[in-house]
N, CA and C atoms of all chains as a GROMACS GRO file, in nm:
protein
  618
    1MET      N    1  -1.484   3.609   1.999
    1MET     CA    2  -1.387   3.555   1.998
    1MET      C    3  -1.415   3.401   2.093
    2HIS      N    4  -1.502   3.456   2.244
    2HIS     CA    5  -1.505   3.414   2.323
    2HIS      C    6  -1.557   3.213   2.280
    3GLU      N    7  -1.680   3.264   2.196
    3GLU     CA    8  -1.776   3.216   2.125
    3GLU      C    9  -1.691   3.071   2.059
    4LEU      N   10  -1.586   3.146   1.953
    4LEU     CA   11  -1.508   3.034   1.894
    4LEU      C   12  -1.470   2.949   1.957
    5TYR      N   13  -1.387   2.991   2.066
    5TYR     CA   14  -1.330   2.887   2.111
    5TYR      C   15  -1.408   2.803   2.202
    6ILE      N   16  -1.557   2.847   2.224
    6ILE     CA   17  -1.592   2.664   2.279
    6ILE      C   18  -1.671   2.650   2.182
    7VAL      N   19  -1.709   2.691   2.050
    7VAL     CA   20  -1.723   2.575   1.927
    7VAL      C   21  -1.600   2.506   1.890
    8VAL      N   22  -1.514   2.552   1.908
    8VAL     CA   23  -1.359   2.463   1.853
    8VAL      C   24  -1.366   2.336   1.949
    9ALA      N   25  -1.387   2.385   2.100
    9ALA     CA   26  -1.362   2.273   2.195
    9ALA      C   27  -1.451   2.168   2.199
   10ILE      N   28  -1.573   2.220   2.118
   10ILE     CA   29  -1.687   2.116   2.126
   10ILE      C   30  -1.631   2.051   2.009
   11ALA      N   31  -1.600   2.073   1.926
   11ALA     CA   32  -1.633   2.024   1.786
   11ALA      C   33  -1.472   1.944   1.826
   12GLU      N   34  -1.380   1.911   1.832
   12GLU     CA   35  -1.248   1.863   1.880
   12GLU      C   36  -1.358   1.718   1.927
   13LEU      N   37  -1.438   1.761   2.053
   13LEU     CA   38  -1.495   1.650   2.177
   13LEU      C   39  -1.566   1.532   2.043
   14ALA      N   40  -1.648   1.664   1.972
   14ALA     CA   41  -1.697   1.531   1.836
   14ALA      C   42  -1.623   1.427   1.788
   15VAL      N   43  -1.516   1.545   1.771
   15VAL     CA   44  -1.448   1.414   1.653
   15VAL      C   45  -1.389   1.314   1.744
   16GLY      N   46  -1.354   1.344   1.879
   16GLY     CA   47  -1.339   1.216   1.950
   16GLY      C   48  -1.430   1.105   1.987
   17GLY      N   49  -1.562   1.170   1.986
   17GLY     CA   50  -1.711   1.061   1.975
   17GLY      C   51  -1.639   0.983   1.860
   18LEU      N   52  -1.597   1.068   1.730
   18LEU     CA   53  -1.582   0.959   1.626
   18LEU      C   54  -1.503   0.847   1.675
   19LEU      N   55  -1.417   0.903   1.729
   19LEU     CA   56  -1.280   0.798   1.750
   19LEU      C   57  -1.316   0.696   1.856
   20LEU      N   58  -1.429   0.731   1.922
   20LEU     CA   59  -1.455   0.582   2.048
   20LEU      C   60  -1.534   0.462   1.942
   21VAL      N   61  -1.543   0.523   1.846
   21VAL     CA   62  -1.618   0.361   1.817
   21VAL      C   63  -1.500   0.285   1.740
   22ARG      N   64  -1.405   0.339   1.645
   22ARG     CA   65  -1.290   0.252   1.643
   22ARG      C   66  -1.208   0.206   1.748
   23LEU      N   67  -1.230   0.291   1.859
   23LEU     CA   68  -1.143   0.255   2.048
   23LEU      C   69  -1.259   0.108   2.048
   24ALA      N   70  -1.371   0.136   1.986
   24ALA     CA   71  -1.475   0.023   2.063
   24ALA      C   72  -1.475  -0.124   1.951
   25VAL      N   73  -1.461  -0.084   1.833
   25VAL     CA   74  -1.474  -0.168   1.725
   25VAL      C   75  -1.326  -0.251   1.699
   26GLY      N   76  -1.254  -0.169   1.699
   26GLY     CA   77  -1.127  -0.199   1.671
   26GLY      C   78  -1.063  -0.342   1.645
   27PRO      N   79  -1.047  -0.384   1.534
   27PRO     CA   80  -1.013  -0.546   1.554
   27PRO      C   81  -0.904  -0.597   1.621
   28THR      N   82  -0.766  -0.523   1.591
   28THR     CA   83  -0.668  -0.538   1.643
   28THR      C   84  -0.645  -0.446   1.782
   29THR      N   85  -0.560  -0.506   1.898
   29THR     CA   86  -0.529  -0.424   1.987
   29THR      C   87  -0.434  -0.304   1.924
   30SER      N   88  -0.382  -0.293   1.816
   30SER     CA   89  -0.332  -0.182   1.746
   30SER      C   90  -0.370  -0.058   1.719
   31ASP      N   91  -0.504  -0.120   1.630
   31ASP     CA   92  -0.652  -0.017   1.591
   31ASP      C   93  -0.654   0.048   1.728
   32ARG      N   94  -0.666  -0.028   1.831
   32ARG     CA   95  -0.779   0.065   1.945
   32ARG      C   96  -0.633   0.147   2.030
   33VAL      N   97  -0.515   0.133   1.983
   33VAL     CA   98  -0.433   0.222   2.060
   33VAL      C   99  -0.431   0.346   1.967
   34VAL      N  100  -0.415   0.329   1.803
   34VAL     CA  101  -0.388   0.460   1.745
   34VAL      C  102  -0.528   0.523   1.778
   35ALA      N  103  -0.639   0.480   1.768
   35ALA     CA  104  -0.742   0.560   1.830
   35ALA      C  105  -0.719   0.657   1.949
   36LEU      N  106  -0.657   0.597   2.062
   36LEU     CA  107  -0.653   0.654   2.182
   36LEU      C  108  -0.546   0.741   2.190
   37ASN      N  109  -0.436   0.707   2.076
   37ASN     CA  110  -0.314   0.814   2.082
   37ASN      C  111  -0.429   0.963   2.002
   38THR      N  112  -0.500   0.938   1.911
   38THR     CA  113  -0.568   1.033   1.884
   38THR      C  114  -0.658   1.129   1.947
   39LEU      N  115  -0.758   1.038   2.027
   39LEU     CA  116  -0.798   1.049   2.136
   39LEU      C  117  -0.718   1.182   2.181
   40SER      N  118  -0.601   1.112   2.275
   40SER     CA  119  -0.589   1.224   2.333
   40SER      C  120  -0.519   1.365   2.302
   41THR      N  121  -0.485   1.326   2.173
   41THR     CA  122  -0.456   1.501   2.130
   41THR      C  123  -0.588   1.555   2.097
   42GLN      N  124  -0.732   1.506   2.042
   42GLN     CA  125  -0.823   1.580   2.086
   42GLN      C  126  -0.837   1.632   2.231
   43ALA      N  127  -0.798   1.553   2.306
   43ALA     CA  128  -0.846   1.603   2.453
   43ALA      C  129  -0.740   1.697   2.514
   44THR      N  130  -0.651   1.736   2.420
   44THR     CA  131  -0.541   1.853   2.469
   44THR      C  132  -0.606   1.968   2.408
   45LEU      N  133  -0.663   1.958   2.253
   45LEU     CA  134  -0.664   2.060   2.198
   45LEU      C  135  -0.803   2.095   2.264
   46SER      N  136  -0.856   2.032   2.295
   46SER     CA  137  -1.043   2.088   2.364
   46SER      C  138  -1.002   2.151   2.482
   47LEU      N  139  -0.902   2.090   2.551
   47LEU     CA  140  -0.877   2.152   2.726
   47LEU      C  141  -0.806   2.274   2.688
   48LEU      N  142  -0.692   2.318   2.581
   48LEU     CA  143  -0.677   2.462   2.594
   48LEU      C  144  -0.740   2.561   2.502
   49PHE      N  145  -0.847   2.474   2.448
   49PHE     CA  146  -0.942   2.584   2.408
   49PHE      C  147  -1.066   2.602   2.503
   50PHE      N  148  -1.121   2.525   2.604
   50PHE     CA  149  -1.198   2.569   2.683
   50PHE      C  150  -1.123   2.628   2.778
   51ALA      N  151  -1.016   2.648   2.864
   51ALA     CA  152  -0.939   2.732   2.896
   51ALA      C  153  -0.940   2.861   2.847
   52ALA      N  154  -0.884   2.847   2.713
   52ALA     CA  155  -0.914   3.014   2.654
   52ALA      C  156  -1.064   3.024   2.663
   53PHE      N  157  -1.179   2.982   2.672
   53PHE     CA  158  -1.319   2.996   2.673
   53PHE      C  159  -1.324   3.018   2.855
   54ALA      N  160  -1.271   3.006   2.899
   54ALA     CA  161  -1.303   3.032   3.045
   54ALA      C  162  -1.244   3.084   3.142
   55ASP      N  163  -1.124   3.112   3.064
   55ASP     CA  164  -1.016   3.209   3.125
   55ASP      C  165  -0.994   3.206   3.265
   56ARG      N  166  -0.906   3.050   3.217
   56ARG     CA  167  -0.878   2.981   3.343
   56ARG      C  168  -0.725   2.924   3.322
   57THR      N  169  -0.591   2.989   3.384
   57THR     CA  170  -0.463   2.955   3.310
   57THR      C  171  -0.459   2.809   3.402
   58ALA      N  172  -0.550   2.771   3.473
   58ALA     CA  173  -0.457   2.602   3.556
   58ALA      C  174  -0.524   2.524   3.494
   59TYR      N  175  -0.636   2.529   3.368
   59TYR     CA  176  -0.694   2.407   3.304
   59TYR      C  177  -0.589   2.414   3.182
   60LEU      N  178  -0.472   2.512   3.137
   60LEU     CA  179  -0.373   2.474   3.059
   60LEU      C  180  -0.290   2.417   3.090
   61ASP      N  181  -0.234   2.387   3.267
   61ASP     CA  182  -0.153   2.291   3.273
   61ASP      C  183  -0.171   2.186   3.253
   62VAL      N  184  -0.317   2.124   3.292
   62VAL     CA  185  -0.343   2.031   3.260
   62VAL      C  186  -0.352   1.958   3.084
   63ALA      N  187  -0.339   2.080   3.030
   63ALA     CA  188  -0.342   2.025   2.825
   63ALA      C  189  -0.212   1.979   2.856
   64LEU      N  190  -0.120   2.072   2.915
   64LEU     CA  191   0.024   2.046   2.923
   64LEU      C  192   0.067   1.913   2.949
   65TRP      N  193   0.029   1.877   3.075
   65TRP     CA  194   0.066   1.752   3.104
   65TRP      C  195  -0.023   1.645   2.993
   66LEU      N  196  -0.091   1.626   2.999
   66LEU     CA  197  -0.162   1.563   2.843
   66LEU      C  198  -0.056   1.558   2.752
   67ALA      N  199  -0.052   1.649   2.702
   67ALA     CA  200   0.030   1.634   2.562
   67ALA      C  201   0.177   1.596   2.576
   68SER      N  202   0.226   1.641   2.744
   68SER     CA  203   0.346   1.584   2.756
   68SER      C  204   0.358   1.426   2.779
   69PHE      N  205   0.254   1.358   2.813
   69PHE     CA  206   0.237   1.201   2.908
   69PHE      C  207   0.163   1.134   2.820
   70SER      N  208   0.120   1.171   2.725
   70SER     CA  209  -0.040   1.087   2.678
   70SER      C  210   0.088   1.009   2.568
   71TYR      N  211   0.165   1.036   2.515
   71TYR     CA  212   0.263   0.948   2.444
   71TYR      C  213   0.323   0.877   2.490
   72LEU      N  214   0.339   0.863   2.650
   72LEU     CA  215   0.441   0.712   2.697
   72LEU      C  216   0.351   0.626   2.698
   73GLY      N  217   0.199   0.662   2.728
   73GLY     CA  218   0.112   0.513   2.728
   73GLY      C  219   0.092   0.425   2.587
   74THR      N  220   0.139   0.541   2.464
   74THR     CA  221   0.144   0.476   2.331
   74THR      C  222   0.300   0.359   2.300
   75LEU      N  223   0.398   0.480   2.386
   75LEU     CA  224   0.492   0.378   2.393
   75LEU      C  225   0.515   0.263   2.450
   76VAL      N  226   0.431   0.227   2.570
   76VAL     CA  227   0.430   0.118   2.681
   76VAL      C  228   0.320  -0.011   2.577
   77TRP      N  229   0.250   0.078   2.503
   77TRP     CA  230   0.172  -0.025   2.448
   77TRP      C  231   0.235  -0.088   2.298
   78ALA      N  232   0.304   0.018   2.271
   78ALA     CA  233   0.391  -0.080   2.135
   78ALA      C  234   0.505  -0.126   2.191
   79ARG      N  235   0.545  -0.113   2.286
   79ARG     CA  236   0.647  -0.226   2.368
   79ARG      C  237   0.614  -0.343   2.375
   80LEU      N  238   0.456  -0.363   2.422
   80LEU     CA  239   0.427  -0.464   2.478
   80LEU      C  240   0.413  -0.552   2.380
   81LEU      N  241   0.318  -0.470   2.241
   81LEU     CA  242   0.306  -0.547   2.114
   81LEU      C  243   0.414  -0.607   2.074
   82GLU      N  244   0.510  -0.522   2.068
   82GLU     CA  245   0.630  -0.561   2.016
   82GLU      C  246   0.712  -0.685   2.022
   83ARG      N  247   0.721  -0.674   2.182
   83ARG     CA  248   0.776  -0.820   2.232
   83ARG      C  249   0.696  -0.963   2.282
   84ASP      N  250   0.570  -0.884   2.223
   84ASP     CA  251   0.485  -0.993   2.247
   84ASP      C  252   0.470  -1.084   2.388
   85LEU      N  253   0.426  -0.963   2.494
   85LEU     CA  254   0.419  -0.971   2.607
   85LEU      C  255   0.239  -0.957   2.677
   86LEU      N  256   0.187  -0.964   2.600
   86LEU     CA  257   0.009  -0.939   2.578
   86LEU      C  258  -0.075  -1.120   2.608
   87MET      N  259  -0.890   4.187   1.103
   87MET     CA  260  -0.750   4.098   1.096
   87MET      C  261  -0.720   3.965   1.129
   88ARG      N  262  -0.704   4.012   1.250
   88ARG     CA  263  -0.644   3.929   1.325
   88ARG      C  264  -0.778   3.777   1.354
   89GLU      N  265  -0.859   3.871   1.409
   89GLU     CA  266  -0.984   3.733   1.419
   89GLU      C  267  -0.991   3.634   1.270
   90ALA      N  268  -1.007   3.713   1.145
   90ALA     CA  269  -1.032   3.672   1.064
   90ALA      C  270  -0.907   3.512   1.037
   91LEU      N  271  -0.808   3.580   1.061
   91LEU     CA  272  -0.677   3.463   1.054
   91LEU      C  273  -0.719   3.353   1.169
   92THR      N  274  -0.778   3.348   1.273
   92THR     CA  275  -0.804   3.297   1.366
   92THR      C  276  -0.891   3.196   1.332
   93ILE      N  277  -1.000   3.248   1.280
   93ILE     CA  278  -1.136   3.167   1.231
   93ILE      C  279  -1.094   3.103   1.114
   94VAL      N  280  -0.994   3.149   0.998
   94VAL     CA  281  -0.968   3.059   0.879
   94VAL      C  282  -0.878   2.956   0.950
   95LEU      N  283  -0.804   2.955   1.070
   95LEU     CA  284  -0.684   2.872   1.102
   95LEU      C  285  -0.778   2.766   1.181
   96CYS      N  286  -0.879   2.808   1.203
   96CYS     CA  287  -0.943   2.697   1.318
   96CYS      C  288  -1.043   2.583   1.203
   97ALA      N  289  -1.057   2.691   1.129
   97ALA     CA  290  -1.171   2.611   1.027
   97ALA      C  291  -1.060   2.516   0.921
   98LEU      N  292  -0.960   2.554   0.898
   98LEU     CA  293  -0.900   2.462   0.848
   98LEU      C  294  -0.811   2.325   0.920
   99GLY      N  295  -0.796   2.355   1.067
   99GLY     CA  296  -0.732   2.257   1.138
   99GLY      C  297  -0.897   2.169   1.150
  100LEU      N  298  -1.000   2.190   1.165
  100LEU     CA  299  -1.102   2.160   1.194
  100LEU      C  300  -1.146   2.053   1.089
  101VAL      N  301  -1.158   2.051   0.977
  101VAL     CA  302  -1.174   2.033   0.831
  101VAL      C  303  -1.069   1.909   0.827
  102PHE      N  304  -0.936   1.941   0.870
  102PHE     CA  305  -0.857   1.824   0.888
  102PHE      C  306  -0.866   1.748   0.981
  103THR      N  307  -0.902   1.782   1.115
  103THR     CA  308  -0.911   1.665   1.226
  103THR      C  309  -1.059   1.605   1.170
  104LEU      N  310  -1.176   1.613   1.107
  104LEU     CA  311  -1.283   1.577   1.077
  104LEU      C  312  -1.246   1.418   0.932
  105SER      N  313  -1.134   1.502   0.843
  105SER     CA  314  -1.109   1.432   0.758
  105SER      C  315  -1.063   1.277   0.808
  106GLY      N  316  -0.942   1.332   0.885
  106GLY     CA  317  -0.885   1.231   0.992
  106GLY      C  318  -0.935   1.106   1.085
  107ALA      N  319  -1.034   1.185   1.139
  107ALA     CA  320  -1.122   1.092   1.212
  107ALA      C  321  -1.199   1.015   1.129
  108VAL      N  322  -1.210   1.061   1.005
  108VAL     CA  323  -1.361   0.918   0.894
  108VAL      C  324  -1.275   0.860   0.851
  109GLY      N  325  -1.104   0.885   0.822
  109GLY     CA  326  -1.018   0.779   0.758
  109GLY      C  327  -1.006   0.712   0.860
  110ILE      N  328  -0.976   0.699   1.004
  110ILE     CA  329  -0.939   0.644   1.090
  110ILE      C  330  -1.067   0.532   1.111
  111LEU      N  331  -1.209   0.596   1.101
  111LEU     CA  332  -1.304   0.507   1.085
  111LEU      C  333  -1.320   0.423   0.970
  112ARG      N  334  -1.254   0.441   0.878
  112ARG     CA  335  -1.262   0.384   0.713
  112ARG      C  336  -1.167   0.305   0.654
  113MET      N  337  -1.083   0.366   0.730
  113MET     CA  338  -0.928   0.266   0.651
  113MET      C  339  -0.940   0.110   0.657
  114PRO      N  340  -0.870   0.033   0.532
  114PRO     CA  341  -0.894  -0.127   0.595
  114PRO      C  342  -0.820  -0.151   0.683
  115ASP      N  343  -0.696  -0.095   0.710
  115ASP     CA  344  -0.598  -0.194   0.785
  115ASP      C  345  -0.540  -0.069   0.897
  116VAL      N  346  -0.433  -0.149   0.975
  116VAL     CA  347  -0.397  -0.044   1.093
  116VAL      C  348  -0.279   0.045   1.082
  117TYR      N  349  -0.211  -0.030   0.970
  117TYR     CA  350  -0.128   0.101   0.900
  117TYR      C  351  -0.185   0.223   0.796
  118CYS      N  352  -0.280   0.173   0.743
  118CYS     CA  353  -0.336   0.311   0.729
  118CYS      C  354  -0.404   0.355   0.806
  119ARG      N  355  -0.458   0.332   0.897
  119ARG     CA  356  -0.517   0.393   0.998
  119ARG      C  357  -0.378   0.467   1.083
  120ILE      N  358  -0.289   0.443   1.081
  120ILE     CA  359  -0.167   0.526   1.164
  120ILE      C  360  -0.166   0.621   1.079
  121GLN      N  361  -0.153   0.601   0.952
  121GLN     CA  362  -0.149   0.754   0.870
  121GLN      C  363  -0.185   0.857   0.877
  122CYS      N  364  -0.337   0.808   0.916
  122CYS     CA  365  -0.450   0.913   0.916
  122CYS      C  366  -0.451   0.955   1.026
  123SER      N  367  -0.400   0.932   1.125
  123SER     CA  368  -0.398   0.964   1.305
  123SER      C  369  -0.309   1.047   1.268
  124SER      N  370  -0.157   1.035   1.203
  124SER     CA  371  -0.053   1.112   1.210
  124SER      C  372  -0.062   1.245   1.113
  125LYS      N  373  -0.149   1.216   1.033
  125LYS     CA  374  -0.195   1.344   0.934
  125LYS      C  375  -0.271   1.468   1.044
  126THR      N  376  -0.386   1.355   1.094
  126THR     CA  377  -0.452   1.450   1.181
  126THR      C  378  -0.418   1.513   1.295
  127ILE      N  379  -0.303   1.474   1.373
  127ILE     CA  380  -0.196   1.529   1.441
  127ILE      C  381  -0.170   1.662   1.399
  128THR      N  382  -0.059   1.637   1.264
  128THR     CA  383   0.009   1.738   1.232
  128THR      C  384  -0.065   1.845   1.176
  129MET      N  385  -0.149   1.813   1.075
  129MET     CA  386  -0.214   1.895   0.986
  129MET      C  387  -0.348   1.952   1.052
  130GLY      N  388  -0.392   1.900   1.161
  130GLY     CA  389  -0.528   1.883   1.216
  130GLY      C  390  -0.501   1.964   1.352
  131ALA      N  391  -0.426   1.918   1.443
  131ALA     CA  392  -0.404   2.074   1.550
  131ALA      C  393  -0.339   2.140   1.562
  132LEU      N  394  -0.193   2.124   1.426
  132LEU     CA  395  -0.150   2.244   1.404
  132LEU      C  396  -0.225   2.402   1.418
  133PRO      N  397  -0.312   2.343   1.317
  133PRO     CA  398  -0.389   2.500   1.244
  133PRO      C  399  -0.423   2.576   1.362
  134VAL      N  400  -0.497   2.457   1.460
  134VAL     CA  401  -0.635   2.515   1.584
  134VAL      C  402  -0.503   2.590   1.665
  135LEU      N  403  -0.403   2.517   1.652
  135LEU     CA  404  -0.318   2.540   1.766
  135LEU      C  405  -0.296   2.719   1.709
  136LEU      N  406  -0.190   2.718   1.636
  136LEU     CA  407  -0.183   2.818   1.610
  136LEU      C  408  -0.269   2.947   1.588
  137GLY      N  409  -0.389   2.897   1.570
  137GLY     CA  410  -0.507   2.976   1.540
  137GLY      C  411  -0.510   3.048   1.719
  138LEU      N  412  -0.510   2.965   1.781
  138LEU     CA  413  -0.493   3.037   1.904
  138LEU      C  414  -0.413   3.117   1.970
  139VAL      N  415  -0.269   3.114   1.920
  139VAL     CA  416  -0.223   3.136   1.933
  139VAL      C  417  -0.201   3.334   1.859
  140VAL      N  418  -0.251   3.292   1.751
  140VAL     CA  419  -0.274   3.420   1.676
  140VAL      C  420  -0.368   3.503   1.733
  141ALA      N  421  -0.468   3.450   1.795
  141ALA     CA  422  -0.602   3.522   1.866
  141ALA      C  423  -0.510   3.554   2.063
  142GLU      N  424  -0.454   3.501   2.081
  142GLU     CA  425  -0.410   3.528   2.203
  142GLU      C  426  -0.273   3.635   2.270
  143GLY      N  427  -0.208   3.616   2.148
  143GLY     CA  428  -0.083   3.656   2.122
  143GLY      C  429   0.025   3.552   2.170
  144PRO      N  430   0.141   3.562   2.120
  144PRO     CA  431   0.241   3.480   2.157
  144PRO      C  432   0.340   3.457   2.309
  145PHE      N  433   0.296   3.587   2.350
  145PHE     CA  434   0.394   3.602   2.496
  145PHE      C  435   0.281   3.636   2.595
  146THR      N  436   0.157   3.588   2.547
  146THR     CA  437   0.023   3.555   2.695
  146THR      C  438   0.060   3.439   2.787
  147ALA      N  439  -0.025   3.418   2.881
  147ALA     CA  440  -0.033   3.300   2.933
  147ALA      C  441  -0.079   3.191   2.831
  148TYR      N  442  -0.183   3.206   2.770
  148TYR     CA  443  -0.210   3.081   2.685
  148TYR      C  444  -0.166   3.099   2.546
  149GLY      N  445  -0.097   3.189   2.530
  149GLY     CA  446  -0.007   3.154   2.361
  149GLY      C  447   0.122   3.095   2.431
  150GLY      N  448   0.176   3.136   2.492
  150GLY     CA  449   0.294   3.099   2.536
  150GLY      C  450   0.342   2.937   2.576
  151ARG      N  451   0.184   2.880   2.647
  151ARG     CA  452   0.184   2.760   2.657
  151ARG      C  453   0.167   2.680   2.521
  152VAL      N  454   0.060   2.734   2.482
  152VAL     CA  455  -0.010   2.685   2.339
  152VAL      C  456   0.117   2.646   2.243
  153LEU      N  457   0.224   2.741   2.240
  153LEU     CA  458   0.309   2.706   2.144
  153LEU      C  459   0.449   2.600   2.218
  154VAL      N  460   0.408   2.579   2.377
  154VAL     CA  461   0.498   2.456   2.410
  154VAL      C  462   0.446   2.329   2.329
  155VAL      N  463   0.286   2.327   2.418
  155VAL     CA  464   0.214   2.200   2.337
  155VAL      C  465   0.210   2.187   2.208
  156THR      N  466   0.256   2.292   2.092
  156THR     CA  467   0.252   2.286   1.972
  156THR      C  468   0.424   2.190   1.919
  157VAL      N  469   0.524   2.283   1.982
  157VAL     CA  470   0.635   2.195   1.969
  157VAL      C  471   0.668   2.057   2.043
  158LEU      N  472   0.597   2.008   2.132
  158LEU     CA  473   0.595   1.879   2.200
  158LEU      C  474   0.507   1.778   2.088
  159LEU      N  475   0.377   1.840   2.035
  159LEU     CA  476   0.306   1.763   1.956
  159LEU      C  477   0.418   1.699   1.838
  160LEU      N  478   0.476   1.832   1.755
  160LEU     CA  479   0.586   1.864   1.689
  160LEU      C  480   0.673   1.728   1.683
  161ILE      N  481   0.731   1.695   1.823
  161ILE     CA  482   0.832   1.640   1.847
  161ILE      C  483   0.744   1.470   1.840
  162VAL      N  484   0.689   1.474   1.958
  162VAL     CA  485   0.642   1.376   2.008
  162VAL      C  486   0.587   1.254   1.908
  163ASN      N  487   0.449   1.318   1.850
  163ASN     CA  488   0.378   1.191   1.771
  163ASN      C  489   0.436   1.156   1.660
  164PRO      N  490   0.518   1.197   1.622
  164PRO     CA  491   0.568   1.109   1.462
  164PRO      C  492   0.633   0.979   1.532
  165ALA      N  493   0.747   1.014   1.623
  165ALA     CA  494   0.799   0.879   1.713
  165ALA      C  495   0.700   0.820   1.755
  166ALA      N  496   0.571   0.839   1.838
  166ALA     CA  497   0.503   0.766   1.895
  166ALA      C  498   0.421   0.687   1.737
  167SER      N  499   0.389   0.716   1.606
  167SER     CA  500   0.308   0.670   1.548
  167SER      C  501   0.425   0.583   1.467
  168HIS      N  502   0.550   0.618   1.481
  168HIS     CA  503   0.642   0.522   1.425
  168HIS      C  504   0.636   0.368   1.474
  169ALA      N  505   0.704   0.438   1.639
  169ALA     CA  506   0.705   0.301   1.706
  169ALA      C  507   0.569   0.214   1.710
  170LEU      N  508   0.446   0.249   1.707
  170LEU     CA  509   0.290   0.184   1.702
  170LEU      C  510   0.320   0.112   1.548
  171ALA      N  511   0.339   0.145   1.473
  171ALA     CA  512   0.344   0.109   1.328
  171ALA      C  513   0.473  -0.021   1.283
  172ARG      N  514   0.567   0.017   1.403
  172ARG     CA  515   0.697  -0.100   1.392
  172ARG      C  516   0.622  -0.217   1.488
  173ALA      N  517   0.547  -0.166   1.605
  173ALA     CA  518   0.528  -0.322   1.652
  173ALA      C  519   0.382  -0.346   1.616
  174ALA      N  520   0.315  -0.292   1.588
  174ALA     CA  521   0.202  -0.328   1.506
  174ALA      C  522   0.230  -0.488   1.388
  175TYR      N  523   0.386  -0.423   1.298
  175TYR     CA  524   0.450  -0.475   1.230
  175TYR      C  525   0.476  -0.630   1.262
  176LYS      N  526   0.519  -0.605   1.382
  176LYS     CA  527   0.627  -0.702   1.438
  176LYS      C  528   0.514  -0.776   1.518
  177ASP      N  529   0.435  -0.740   1.547
  177ASP     CA  530   0.331  -0.826   1.598
  177ASP      C  531   0.233  -0.906   1.528
  178GLY      N  532   0.275  -0.903   1.376
  178GLY     CA  533   0.214  -0.977   1.263
  178GLY      C  534   0.076  -0.914   1.258
  179VAL      N  535   0.010  -0.804   1.276
  179VAL     CA  536  -0.145  -0.744   1.240
  179VAL      C  537  -0.106  -0.769   1.042
  180PRO      N  538  -0.226  -0.793   1.022
  180PRO     CA  539  -0.184  -0.874   0.881
  180PRO      C  540  -0.256  -0.728   0.813
  181MET      N  541  -0.165  -0.696   0.680
  181MET     CA  542  -0.234  -0.629   0.623
  181MET      C  543  -0.336  -0.612   0.515
  182TRP      N  544  -0.399  -0.512   0.462
  182TRP     CA  545  -0.514  -0.525   0.366
  182TRP      C  546  -0.490  -0.614   0.258
  183SER      N  547  -0.583  -0.695   0.226
  183SER     CA  548  -0.585  -0.783   0.080
  183SER      C  549  -0.542  -0.692  -0.018
  184GLY      N  550  -0.515  -0.597  -0.022
  184GLY     CA  551  -0.493  -0.515  -0.174
  184GLY      C  552  -0.383  -0.471  -0.161
  185ALA      N  553  -0.304  -0.460  -0.060
  185ALA     CA  554  -0.142  -0.402  -0.061
  185ALA      C  555  -0.078  -0.449  -0.151
  186VAL      N  556  -0.019  -0.390  -0.205
  186VAL     CA  557   0.060  -0.430  -0.326
  186VAL      C  558   0.224  -0.465  -0.257
  187ILE      N  559   0.305  -0.401  -0.169
  187ILE     CA  560   0.441  -0.448  -0.080
  187ILE      C  561   0.452  -0.454  -0.009
  188ASP      N  562   0.548  -0.534   0.055
  188ASP     CA  563   0.570  -0.538   0.206
  188ASP      C  564   0.723  -0.583   0.150
  189GLU      N  565   0.771  -0.421   0.214
  189GLU     CA  566   0.959  -0.403   0.221
  189GLU      C  567   0.979  -0.464   0.308
  190PRO      N  568   0.953  -0.472   0.422
  190PRO     CA  569   1.088  -0.528   0.507
  190PRO      C  570   1.065  -0.655   0.506
  191GLU      N  571   0.950  -0.719   0.458
  191GLU     CA  572   0.935  -0.923   0.437
  191GLU      C  573   1.018  -0.917   0.280
  192GLN      N  574   1.015  -0.864   0.179
  192GLN     CA  575   1.128  -0.841   0.066
  192GLN      C  576   1.289  -0.873   0.159
  193LYS      N  577   1.264  -0.764   0.245
  193LYS     CA  578   1.445  -0.757   0.259
  193LYS      C  579   1.487  -0.859   0.349
  194THR      N  580   1.386  -0.902   0.449
  194THR     CA  581   1.442  -1.047   0.538
  194THR      C  582   1.479  -1.149   0.428
  195ARG      N  583   1.386  -1.142   0.321
  195ARG     CA  584   1.422  -1.256   0.239
  195ARG      C  585   1.539  -1.227   0.119
  196ARG      N  586   1.549  -1.125   0.116
  196ARG     CA  587   1.638  -1.124   0.032
  196ARG      C  588   1.798  -1.152   0.122
  197ALA      N  589   1.808  -1.105   0.209
  197ALA     CA  590   1.900  -1.101   0.321
  197ALA      C  591   1.920  -1.319   0.321
  198ARG      N  592   1.827  -1.332   0.342
  198ARG     CA  593   1.841  -1.484   0.402
  198ARG      C  594   1.880  -1.572   0.255
  199ARG      N  595   1.827  -1.540   0.178
  199ARG     CA  596   1.876  -1.602   0.028
  199ARG      C  597   2.056  -1.570   0.010
  200GLY      N  598   2.054  -1.460   0.057
  200GLY     CA  599   2.237  -1.405   0.011
  200GLY      C  600   2.316  -1.467   0.136
  201ARG      N  601   2.275  -1.503   0.199
  201ARG     CA  602   2.356  -1.577   0.331
  201ARG      C  603   2.439  -1.731   0.273
  202ARG      N  604   2.548  -1.752   0.292
  202ARG     CA  605   2.606  -1.851   0.280
  202ARG      C  606   2.495  -1.955   0.409
  203PRO      N  607   2.494  -2.120   0.346
  203PRO     CA  608   2.454  -2.192   0.402
  203PRO      C  609   2.515  -2.239   0.550
  204THR      N  610   2.470  -2.248   0.664
  204THR     CA  611   2.521  -2.240   0.764
  204THR      C  612   2.565  -2.348   0.804
  205ARG      N  613   2.648  -2.388   0.870
  205ARG     CA  614   2.710  -2.546   0.901
  205ARG      C  615   2.578  -2.589   0.983
  206ALA      N  616   2.595  -2.731   0.986
  206ALA     CA  617   2.500  -2.809   1.092
  206ALA      C  618   2.559  -2.829   1.203
   0.00000   0.00000   0.00000
């Protein structure tokens, strides 16, 4: 069971690596923000599974914080784009 | 039984996550990419998280917090995707050349046509 956890964690990180390509080449700022938003979700999942693999509940809190507040970054970027403040 | 269910859920979630990431890489404009991103999060993250809950049980330290994360993702991500799509539209990010309809544009044009001419 624990092997499955680390496999899932690494797979989520690998998908995050694919998203980094979009983050790097994205033609507009919106594309980059989309990639970043998805990337933060992948990081949350990876952290949760790594916590279950390593049997450390402390890592769970990191994932919880990331899930709670990563969307604030997206909302701030959306506001900046919408009001043309860039 | 429980183990098999976990493996199935994780595999389902990983397949959806991978396809969503490929979509984000390959889709032609930002609106399609936003759609792929929200599918990745809903259909890709939730089965994986539910798999962890099934494996650990819902009332353990892991399962409980994973459930909290699941609810947070369900609430927050559609809102963030919507805000982002709206911001991209208002920012004037062009649509793909094959796009067939631009509903907000039509709506504003119709409203403008229906309005009486204002005094100068």
